[in-house]
C-alpha positions, 0 to 999 in steps of 0.5 A, spaced: 091 868 711 086 874 713 086 880 708 086 884 714 093 882 716 096 885 710 096 892 709 098 893 702 103 891 697 108 897 698 114 895 694 116 890 688 123 889 689 126 887 682 133 884 680 137 888 675 143 885 671 145 892 668 143 897 673 144 903 668 140 900 663 134 898 667 134 905 670 134 909 664 128 904 662 124 905 668 125 913 667 126 914 660 122 909 656 116 907 662 116 915 664 116 912 671 118 918 677 124 917 680 123 917 688 130 916 690 136 912 689 143 910 692 149 907 691 152 905 698 153 898 702 156 895 695 149 896 692 145 900 687 138 901 688 133 906 685 125 907 687 120 909 681 113 910 682 109 908 676 102 910 676 098 907 682 102 901 683 107 900 689 114 903 688 118 899 684 125 898 687 131 896 682 137 893 685 143 890 682 145 886 688 138 882 687 139 876 681 135 878 675 130 876 673 127 876 679 121 880 683 119 880 690 113 883 693 114 886 699 108 887 703 107 892 709 103 890 715 100 894 721 103 890 727 109 885 725 110 881 731 102 880 731 103 878 723 109 873 725 105 870 731 098 869 727 102 866 720 107 862 725 100 859 728 098 857 720 105 853 719 109 859 716 116 860 717 121 866 715 126 864 710 131 870 712 130 875 718 129 879 722 133 884 717 133 891 718 131 896 712 130 903 712 123 903 714 123 898 719 124 890 720 123 885 715 122 878 714 123 874 707 119 868 706 117 863 701 111 860 698 111 852 697 114 853 690 120 857 692 117 864 690 120 870 695 116 875 699 117 879 704 113 883 710 115 889 714 112 894 719 113 901 716 116 904 723 120 910 719 115 912 713 119 916 708 126 914 711 129 913 704 125 919 701 128 923 706 135 920 706 136 920 699 133 926 696 138 930 701 143 934 696 148 933 702 148 925 702 154 923 698 151 916 696 144 918 693 144 917 685 138 922 684 143 926 680 143 920 675 140 924 669 146 922 664 145 915 665 
């Protein structure tokens, strides 16, 4: 794969078996900045920023321990076309996420990765920082 196919690693999707404890760990122990969070669709997800790293998404609907790197591409259709020519195939997808369409795939060892095109930048930040959004969990100061 060429380096120009992948723009950047945008997220690390991390499974959580105890969301509240993990939330406090990232916020209070590591000192990560809470970007957004929600409790909706039967799932709790929170995004944290730690240094210059990709956003870390903790999710209670993803089995723990697990980590799935999510890479942003400039042109999802072109990336899929080029990767498919090299033998790549999607494990899951297309799926919609707030920022755009996403595909999940596995390497030969079974590690999961995802690619997406960011057609709605800041979709999560805008939605879940809105005080009127009843699904946001930014108020989780007491956790």
